[in-house]
Each structure stands twice: as C-alpha cells, then as structure tokens.
DRENDO-1510 file (C-alpha; in Angstrom, 1 decimal, always signed):
<recs>
REC; n; res; u; v; w
REC; 1; MET; +73.3; +71.2; -23.0 .
REC; 2; ASN; +73.4; +68.0; -20.9 .
REC; 3; PRO; +69.8; +66.8; -20.2 .
REC; 4; LEU; +71.1; +65.0; -17.0 .
REC; 5; ARG; +71.8; +68.5; -15.6 .
REC; 6; TRP; +68.5; +70.1; -16.6 .
REC; 7; SER; +66.1; +71.5; -14.0 .
REC; 8; PHE; +63.6; +69.2; -12.3 .
REC; 9; ARG; +60.8; +70.8; -14.3 .
REC; 10; ALA; +62.5; +70.3; -17.6 .
REC; 11; GLN; +63.3; +66.6; -16.8 .
REC; 12; CYS; +59.7; +66.0; -15.8 .
REC; 13; LEU; +58.5; +67.7; -18.9 .
REC; 14; LEU; +60.8; +65.5; -21.0 .
REC; 15; GLY; +59.4; +62.4; -19.2 .
REC; 16; PHE; +55.8; +63.6; -19.9 .
REC; 17; LEU; +56.6; +64.2; -23.6 .
REC; 18; ALA; +58.1; +60.7; -23.9 .
REC; 19; CYS; +55.0; +59.1; -22.4 .
REC; 20; ALA; +52.7; +61.2; -24.6 .
REC; 21; GLY; +54.7; +60.3; -27.7 .
REC; 22; LEU; +54.6; +56.6; -26.8 .
REC; 23; LEU; +50.8; +56.7; -26.3 .
REC; 24; ALA; +50.4; +58.7; -29.6 .
REC; 25; PHE; +52.4; +56.0; -31.4 .
REC; 26; ALA; +50.3; +53.2; -29.9 .
REC; 27; ILE; +47.1; +54.9; -30.9 .
REC; 28; TRP; +48.5; +55.6; -34.4 .
REC; 29; MET; +49.5; +51.9; -34.8 .
REC; 30; GLN; +45.9; +51.0; -33.7 .
REC; 31; LEU; +44.1; +53.4; -36.0 .
REC; 32; LYS; +46.4; +53.6; -39.1 .
REC; 33; MET; +48.0; +50.2; -39.1 .
REC; 34; GLY; +45.0; +48.2; -37.8 .
REC; 35; LEU; +46.8; +46.6; -34.8 .
REC; 36; GLU; +44.1; +46.0; -32.2 .
REC; 37; PRO; +45.4; +46.1; -28.6 .
REC; 38; CYS; +45.0; +43.1; -26.4 .
REC; 39; PRO; +44.0; +43.6; -22.7 .
REC; 40; LEU; +47.6; +43.6; -21.6 .
REC; 41; CYS; +48.4; +46.3; -24.2 .
REC; 42; ILE; +45.6; +48.4; -22.8 .
REC; 43; PHE; +46.9; +48.0; -19.2 .
REC; 44; GLN; +50.3; +49.1; -20.5 .
REC; 45; ARG; +48.8; +52.2; -22.0 .
REC; 46; ILE; +47.1; +53.0; -18.7 .
REC; 47; ALA; +50.5; +52.6; -17.0 .
REC; 48; PHE; +52.1; +55.0; -19.5 .
REC; 49; ALA; +49.3; +57.5; -19.0 .
REC; 50; ALA; +49.7; +57.3; -15.2 .
REC; 51; LEU; +53.5; +57.7; -15.5 .
REC; 52; GLY; +53.0; +60.7; -17.9 .
REC; 53; LEU; +50.5; +62.2; -15.4 .
REC; 54; VAL; +53.0; +62.0; -12.6 .
REC; 55; PHE; +55.7; +63.6; -14.8 .
REC; 56; LEU; +53.3; +66.4; -15.8 .
REC; 57; LEU; +52.3; +67.1; -12.3 .
REC; 58; GLY; +55.9; +67.2; -11.3 .
REC; 59; ALA; +56.7; +69.6; -14.1 .
REC; 60; LEU; +53.8; +71.9; -13.3 .
REC; 61; HIS; +54.4; +71.9; -9.6 .
REC; 62; GLY; +58.2; +72.0; -9.7 .
REC; 63; PRO; +58.8; +71.6; -5.9 .
REC; 64; ALA; +61.7; +73.5; -4.5 .
REC; 65; SER; +62.3; +71.1; -1.7 .
REC; 66; ARG; +64.3; +67.9; -2.1 .
REC; 67; GLY; +61.6; +65.9; -0.4 .
REC; 68; GLY; +58.9; +67.1; -2.9 .
REC; 69; ARG; +61.1; +66.2; -5.9 .
REC; 70; SER; +61.9; +62.9; -4.3 .
REC; 71; LEU; +58.2; +62.2; -3.8 .
REC; 72; TYR; +57.5; +62.8; -7.5 .
REC; 73; GLY; +60.5; +60.7; -8.5 .
REC; 74; VAL; +59.4; +57.8; -6.4 .
REC; 75; PHE; +55.7; +58.0; -7.5 .
REC; 76; ALA; +56.8; +58.1; -11.2 .
REC; 77; PHE; +59.1; +55.1; -10.5 .
REC; 78; ILE; +56.3; +53.1; -9.0 .
REC; 79; ALA; +54.1; +53.8; -12.0 .
REC; 80; ALA; +57.0; +52.7; -14.3 .
REC; 81; ALA; +57.6; +49.6; -12.2 .
REC; 82; VAL; +53.9; +48.6; -12.4 .
REC; 83; GLY; +54.0; +49.1; -16.2 .
REC; 84; ALA; +57.2; +47.1; -16.4 .
REC; 85; GLY; +55.6; +44.3; -14.5 .
REC; 86; ILE; +52.6; +44.3; -16.9 .
REC; 87; ALA; +54.9; +44.5; -19.9 .
REC; 88; GLY; +57.1; +41.8; -18.5 .
REC; 89; ARG; +54.1; +39.5; -18.1 .
REC; 90; HIS; +53.2; +40.3; -21.7 .
REC; 91; VAL; +56.7; +39.4; -22.9 .
REC; 92; TYR; +56.5; +36.2; -20.9 .
REC; 93; VAL; +53.2; +35.3; -22.5 .
REC; 94; GLN; +54.6; +36.0; -26.0 .
REC; 95; LEU; +57.6; +33.8; -25.4 .
REC; 96; LEU; +55.6; +30.9; -24.2 .
REC; 97; PRO; +55.2; +28.0; -26.7 .
REC; 98; LYS; +51.8; +28.1; -28.3 .
REC; 99; GLU; +50.8; +24.7; -26.8 .
REC; 100; LEU; +51.3; +26.0; -23.3 .
REC; 101; GLY; +49.3; +29.1; -23.9 .
REC; 102; SER; +45.6; +29.4; -22.9 .
REC; 103; SER; +43.0; +31.7; -24.3 .
REC; 104; CYS; +43.1; +35.4; -23.4 .
REC; 105; GLY; +39.4; +35.2; -23.0 .
REC; 106; PRO; +36.6; +37.6; -24.0 .
REC; 107; PRO; +37.3; +41.3; -24.8 .
REC; 108; LEU; +38.1; +43.7; -22.0 .
REC; 109; SER; +34.7; +45.5; -22.4 .
REC; 110; PHE; +32.8; +42.2; -21.7 .
REC; 111; LEU; +35.1; +41.4; -18.7 .
REC; 112; SER; +34.6; +44.9; -17.2 .
REC; 113; GLU; +30.8; +44.5; -17.5 .
REC; 114; THR; +30.6; +41.1; -15.9 .
REC; 115; MET; +33.4; +41.3; -13.2 .
REC; 116; GLY; +34.8; +43.6; -10.6 .
REC; 117; PRO; +38.0; +45.6; -11.3 .
REC; 118; PHE; +40.2; +43.2; -9.4 .
REC; 119; GLU; +38.8; +40.1; -11.1 .
REC; 120; VAL; +39.3; +41.8; -14.5 .
REC; 121; PHE; +42.9; +42.6; -13.6 .
REC; 122; ARG; +43.6; +39.0; -12.4 .
REC; 123; THR; +41.9; +37.5; -15.5 .
REC; 124; VAL; +43.8; +39.7; -17.9 .
REC; 125; LEU; +47.2; +39.0; -16.3 .
REC; 126; THR; +46.6; +35.2; -16.3 .
REC; 127; GLY; +45.3; +35.1; -19.9 .
REC; 128; THR; +47.8; +34.2; -22.6 .
REC; 129; GLY; +46.0; +33.5; -25.9 .
REC; 130; ASP; +45.6; +36.7; -28.1 .
REC; 131; CYS; +48.1; +38.4; -25.9 .
REC; 132; GLY; +50.7; +36.0; -27.1 .
REC; 133; ASN; +50.4; +37.0; -30.8 .
REC; 134; ILE; +53.3; +39.1; -32.1 .
REC; 135; ASP; +51.9; +41.3; -34.8 .
REC; 136; TRP; +54.7; +43.9; -35.0 .
REC; 137; THR; +58.4; +44.0; -34.4 .
REC; 138; PHE; +61.1; +46.6; -34.7 .
REC; 139; LEU; +64.8; +45.7; -34.5 .
REC; 140; GLY; +63.7; +42.2; -33.5 .
REC; 141; LEU; +61.7; +43.3; -30.5 .
REC; 142; SER; +57.9; +43.2; -30.2 .
REC; 143; MET; +55.8; +46.1; -28.9 .
REC; 144; PRO; +55.6; +44.7; -25.3 .
REC; 145; MET; +59.4; +44.3; -25.3 .
REC; 146; TRP; +59.8; +47.9; -26.4 .
REC; 147; SER; +57.3; +48.9; -23.7 .
REC; 148; LEU; +59.4; +47.1; -21.1 .
REC; 149; VAL; +62.5; +48.9; -22.3 .
REC; 150; TRP; +60.7; +52.3; -22.2 .
REC; 151; PHE; +59.3; +51.6; -18.7 .
REC; 152; ALA; +62.8; +50.8; -17.5 .
REC; 153; LEU; +64.3; +53.9; -19.1 .
REC; 154; LEU; +61.6; +56.2; -17.8 .
REC; 155; GLY; +61.7; +54.7; -14.3 .
REC; 156; ALA; +65.4; +55.3; -14.2 .
REC; 157; TRP; +64.8; +58.8; -15.5 .
REC; 158; ALA; +62.2; +59.5; -12.8 .
REC; 159; LEU; +64.6; +58.4; -10.0 .
REC; 160; HIS; +67.4; +60.5; -11.5 .
REC; 161; ALA; +65.2; +63.6; -11.7 .
REC; 162; GLY; +63.7; +63.1; -8.3 .
REC; 163; LEU; +66.7; +62.0; -6.3 .
REC; 164; ARG; +69.7; +63.8; -7.8 .
REC; 165; THR; +71.4; +66.3; -5.6 .
REC; 166; ARG; +71.1; +69.8; -7.1 .
REC; 167; ARG; +73.4; +72.7; -6.5 .
REC; 168; THR; +71.9; +75.7; -4.9 .
REC; 169; ARG; +72.7; +79.0; -6.4 .
REC; 170; LEU; +73.9; +81.7; -4.1 .
REC; 171; PHE; +73.4; +84.5; -6.5 .
</recs>
C-alpha cells in the first residue's frame, strides 16, 4: 500500500509517530549515551514536539473539508520551518571555525530565570560555543544536520498530507 495515497488521518498519524520516535531517540541519547543537549538542541526538541502535536491533532480531528486539512498541513509546515530554521542555525554554528565562535553562555535554566522568553530565545540563537561541539555523527552528519533533514522531510510530508487532492467516493 502506497503511503502517499493513505488517508489524511493515517498520514498525520505517521507524522506524529515519526516526531515521537525522534524525540524518544534524543532522550535515549541523553539518558543512555550521556549526550547533554545544548540550548539549540532543546529548542529543536520543542519544535519536534510542536510539529508532532499538530500532526496528532490532525489525526484525531481528521477534517473532512479540504480547508481543514489544508490548515493542519500549513500549521505543521510552519512548525517544521521554525524547527528547520533552528536546526539550520545550529548547523551553521557547528560549521564555524572554532576561532570565530563565541561562548554559548550559561545553561538554559539560568537564562530562563534571569531573562524574559524573547531575550532567552535571542541569546540562545546567537550563542555559538557549546552548541558548536559535534559529539555524535551518523553517516557523516551530526545530530543537528539530521534534525534539519527530518524537519525538511516532515514539512514536505505535512504539505503533501494537507494539500493533496483527494478523490471523493460516490459509493
């Protein structure tokens, strides 16, 4: 059975399961392999959780109208695009030469206690020190690079699920 022709609910459920699996893998890497996430990694996890939530809501709701499906597809794409932006920034920071990088700063818990949410977001996205470390690779790609790939794939999947024309059944 071709997954590109699955129902909207099934496609959203698959998107949700992919996000849940990616988050589970990240948590496993943290707890079992000892890889502590940097602030940019945490923001990517939040973006995967938001994307997964939109997919889950789409699967549970399963709107019959094309407009409803399109809305879920666009919202999921926006979540994926935000995540891709964060992952892209992380990849950029990792590829910077060490002498051009600055410190990532204090831990995210300290930043959130001493700054407002927008200042924390700006500080994390401009930090480059600890976020520039590459602690893990698979097939030559670091974890933020894989996140970027997955955000692109899931964003395209969301648009396909939400915007594809579906045949109506007469019987």
